[in-house]
C-alpha positions in Angstrom: 46.7 77.0 72.3 49.2 74.2 71.3 48.6 72.3 68.1 47.4 68.7 68.5 49.5 65.9 67.0 48.1 63.9 64.0 47.5 60.9 66.2 45.5 63.0 68.7 43.5 64.6 65.9 42.8 61.2 64.4 41.6 59.8 67.8 39.4 62.8 68.3 37.9 62.4 64.8 37.3 58.7 65.5 35.6 59.5 68.8 33.2 62.0 67.1 32.6 59.6 64.2 31.9 56.5 66.4 29.5 58.5 68.7 27.7 59.7 65.6 27.4 56.2 64.2 26.0 54.9 67.5 23.4 57.7 67.5 22.7 56.9 63.9 21.8 53.3 64.7 19.3 54.7 67.3 17.8 56.9 64.6 17.5 53.9 62.4 15.5 52.2 65.1 12.9 55.0 65.0 12.9 55.0 61.2 12.2 51.2 61.1 8.6 51.9 62.3 8.0 54.2 59.4 9.6 51.7 56.9 7.5 48.8 58.2 4.2 50.7 57.7 5.2 52.1 54.4 6.2 48.7 53.0 2.9 47.3 54.0 0.5 50.1 53.1 2.4 52.6 51.0 1.7 55.5 53.5 3.9 57.5 55.7 2.8 56.9 59.3 3.0 60.3 60.9 1.9 58.8 64.2 5.0 56.6 64.7 6.6 59.2 67.0 3.5 59.3 69.2 3.7 55.4 69.3 7.2 55.7 70.7 6.0 58.2 73.3 2.9 56.1 74.3 5.0 53.0 74.6 7.7 54.6 76.8 5.1 56.2 79.0 3.2 52.9 79.4 6.3 50.9 80.2 7.7 53.4 82.7 4.3 53.8 84.4 3.9 50.0 84.7 7.5 49.7 86.0 7.0 52.5 88.6 3.8 50.9 89.8 5.4 47.4 90.0 8.4 48.5 92.1 6.5 50.8 94.4 7.5 49.9 98.0 10.1 47.4 96.8 13.8 47.7 97.8 15.0 47.2 94.2 13.4 46.7 90.8 15.0 43.4 89.8 15.0 41.7 86.4 11.6 40.1 87.0 9.8 43.4 87.3 11.4 44.7 84.1 10.6 41.6 82.0 7.0 41.4 83.3 6.4 45.1 82.5 8.1 44.8 79.1 5.9 41.9 78.1 2.7 43.6 79.4 3.6 46.8 77.5 4.4 44.7 74.4 0.8 43.3 74.6 -0.6 46.7 75.1 1.3 48.2 72.1 0.5 45.3 69.8 -3.2 45.5 70.8 -3.2 49.3 70.2 -1.6 48.8 66.8 -4.2 46.2 65.8 -7.0 48.5 67.1 -5.7 51.4 65.0 -5.7 49.2 61.9 -9.2 47.8 62.6 -10.9 51.1 63.6 -9.0 53.8 61.6 -7.4 52.2 58.5 -9.6 49.3 57.6 -12.5 51.5 56.6 -10.0 53.4 54.3 -8.8 50.4 52.3 -8.3 51.4 48.6 -8.8 55.1 49.4 -6.2 57.6 48.0 -2.9 57.6 49.9 -3.4 61.2 50.9 -6.5 60.2 52.9 -4.5 57.5 54.7 -1.7 60.0 55.4 -4.2 62.5 56.9 -5.6 59.8 59.0 -2.2 59.1 60.6 -1.8 62.8 61.3 -5.1 62.7 63.3 -3.9 59.5 64.9 -0.7 61.2 66.0 -2.6 63.9 68.0 -5.1 61.4 69.4 -2.3 59.1 70.6 -0.4 62.0 72.3 -3.6 63.2 74.0 -4.6 59.6 74.9 -1.2 59.0 76.6 -1.5 62.3 78.5 -5.0 61.4 79.6 -4.0 58.0 81.0 -0.4 58.6 82.3 -0.3 62.3 83.0 2.3 64.9 81.9 5.1 64.3 84.4 8.6 63.6 83.3 9.8 60.1 84.2 13.3 58.9 84.7 14.0 55.4 83.3 17.1 53.6 84.5 18.0 50.4 82.7 21.0 49.7 84.8 23.4 50.5 82.0 25.9 53.2 82.9 25.7 56.3 80.6 29.3 57.2 81.2 32.6 56.6 79.4 33.9 53.0 79.4 37.0 53.2 81.6 39.2 50.8 79.8 38.6 52.6 76.5 39.1 56.0 78.0 42.4 54.9 79.6 43.8 53.4 76.5 42.6 55.8 73.8 41.2 58.8 75.6 38.0 58.3 73.6 34.7 59.2 75.3 32.2 56.5 74.3 29.6 55.4 76.8 28.5 51.8 77.5 24.8 52.8 77.2 25.3 54.0 73.6 27.1 50.7 72.7 24.5 48.5 74.2 21.6 50.5 72.7 23.2 50.4 69.3 23.7 46.6 69.6 20.0 46.2 70.5 18.9 48.4 67.6 21.2 46.5 65.2 19.8 43.2 66.4 16.2 44.3 65.8 17.2 45.7 62.3 18.7 42.3 61.4 15.7 40.4 62.7 13.3 42.5 60.6 15.5 42.2 57.6 15.3 38.4 57.9 11.6 38.6 58.5 10.9 40.5 55.3 13.2 38.4 53.1 12.8 34.8 54.5 9.3 34.5 55.9 6.0 34.0 54.0 4.4 36.8 56.0 7.2 39.2 55.2 6.9 38.5 51.5 3.2 39.0 51.7 3.8 42.4 53.3 6.0 43.4 50.4 3.3 42.2 47.9 0.6 44.3 49.7 2.9 47.3 49.5 3.3 46.9 45.7 -0.4 46.6 44.9 -3.3 46.2 47.2 -5.7 44.9 44.6 -3.2 42.5 43.1 -2.3 41.1 46.5 -6.0 40.5 47.4 -6.6 38.9 44.0 -4.0 36.1 44.8 -5.5 35.4 48.2 -3.4 37.6 50.5 -5.7 38.9 53.3 -5.1 42.6 53.3 -6.7 43.4 56.7 -4.8 40.5 58.3 -1.4 41.7 56.9 -2.1 45.3 58.0 -3.0 44.2 61.5 0.3 42.3 61.8 2.1 45.3 60.5 0.6 47.8 62.9 1.1 45.4 65.8 4.8 45.0 65.0 5.1 48.8 64.5 3.8 49.1 68.1 6.4 46.7 69.3 9.2 48.6 67.5 7.9 51.8 69.1 8.2 50.1 72.5 11.9 49.2 72.0 12.7 52.6 70.6 10.7 54.3 73.4 12.6 52.4 76.2 16.0 53.1 74.7 15.4 56.8 73.9 13.5 57.2 77.2 16.4 55.9 79.2 18.8 58.2 77.3 16.7 61.4 77.3 14.0 60.8 80.0 10.4 59.9 79.3 8.5 63.0 78.4 6.4 64.4 75.6 9.3 65.6 73.5 10.0 61.9 72.6 7.2 62.3 70.0 9.5 64.7 68.1 11.8 61.8 67.3 9.6 61.3 64.3 11.0 64.5 62.9 14.5 63.3 63.4 13.7 60.1 61.4 12.6 62.1 58.4 16.1 62.8 57.1 17.0 59.2 57.7 14.1 58.0 55.5 14.8 60.6 52.8 18.4 59.5 52.4 17.9 55.8 52.8 14.5 55.4 51.1 11.1 55.0 52.6 10.7 51.4 51.7 14.1 49.9 52.5 15.2 48.4 55.8 18.8 48.6 54.6 18.2 52.2 53.7 17.0 52.9 57.2 20.3 51.6 58.5 22.5 53.4 56.1 20.5 56.6 56.3 20.7 56.5 60.1 24.5 56.0 60.0 24.9 58.9 57.5 22.7 61.3 59.6 24.3 60.3 62.9 27.9 60.7 61.7 27.3 63.8 59.6 25.5 65.7 62.3 28.2 65.0 64.9 31.0 65.8 62.6 29.3 69.0 61.4 28.6 70.1 65.0 32.2 69.5 66.0 34.1 70.9 63.0 31.7 73.5 61.6 29.9 75.0 64.6 32.7 77.5 65.2 32.4 78.7 61.7 28.7 78.6 60.9 27.2 78.8 64.4 25.9 76.6 67.2 23.1 74.1 67.2 24.3 72.8 63.9 23.5 69.3 65.0 19.7 70.2 65.1 19.3 71.4 61.5 22.2 70.0 59.4 20.5 66.6 58.8 17.6 68.4 57.1 20.0 70.4 54.8 21.6 67.1 53.9 18.2 65.5 53.2 17.2 68.4 51.0 20.3 67.9 48.9 19.4 64.2 48.5 15.9 65.1 47.4 17.4 67.3 44.6 19.8 64.6 43.5 18.1 61.3 44.3 14.5 61.8 45.4 13.8 58.1 46.0 16.8 57.8 48.4 19.8 55.5 48.2 17.9 52.3 48.4 14.4 53.3 47.5 12.8 52.0 44.3 12.4 54.4 41.5 8.8 54.8 40.5 8.1 54.7 36.8 4.5 55.6 35.8 3.3 54.9 32.3 0.5 57.1 30.9 
């Protein structure tokens, strides 16, 4: 096999790296739902993956029903189904807060965490009960194939869908960052995360803040579900995206939006590079488990993550 020139090797490295970074932004989108809940309540929402699945199934089912018998879907159908699903997910998030979490205010965090585990299984079963178990194809009209001009000039295999999906995810990340830092509600969310009792003592309505948080988490789940559903198909393995977000959160920090971004980029780039350069030495499927090895190393070195706040307890 002839040796590749340095320029060819560099382009190949850049192709793998860019594809990894684009995937990483998509991972950050899933991680955002976890960060949002954690910042507001201090708990890890194990059900966020089920939220992504439920949102994707709801949207694609509405869309299929809307375009049944029509010659083409059209933008109007898409927007109407998106808005309807957005209302459904926001309402579901608020219902979860009111029915499941509100009675558990000021309970130990482990109880809240166990409640989200039960919520995860309930949401998956509820989605299956309503929409069935069939696999759905979701076409957003964005070609999932190499961009011709880039392939011709650089021979780099980068798809238009990955670029658009990454741009949407990046825009949402930016919007949430501004929301938390610039708005009164965002600052209230951060205050509630620091101390529930102190936040209530200064007049911050805890239940109201939690309802907003879970409603927004449902909306994030919808966007993540649409993008990942269009990429992988809408089926029940989408709920496993929660597991892929774990290394992102461990590396970036559970309470940092910036950490979700950086953690996603690190995980996306490292898993692609490891799969490409090390799979021949270590073995195949490296992409599936390498992020967890990397996250374990971070736990040993910096348990709070790159951007997480170090907790100091005085006794």
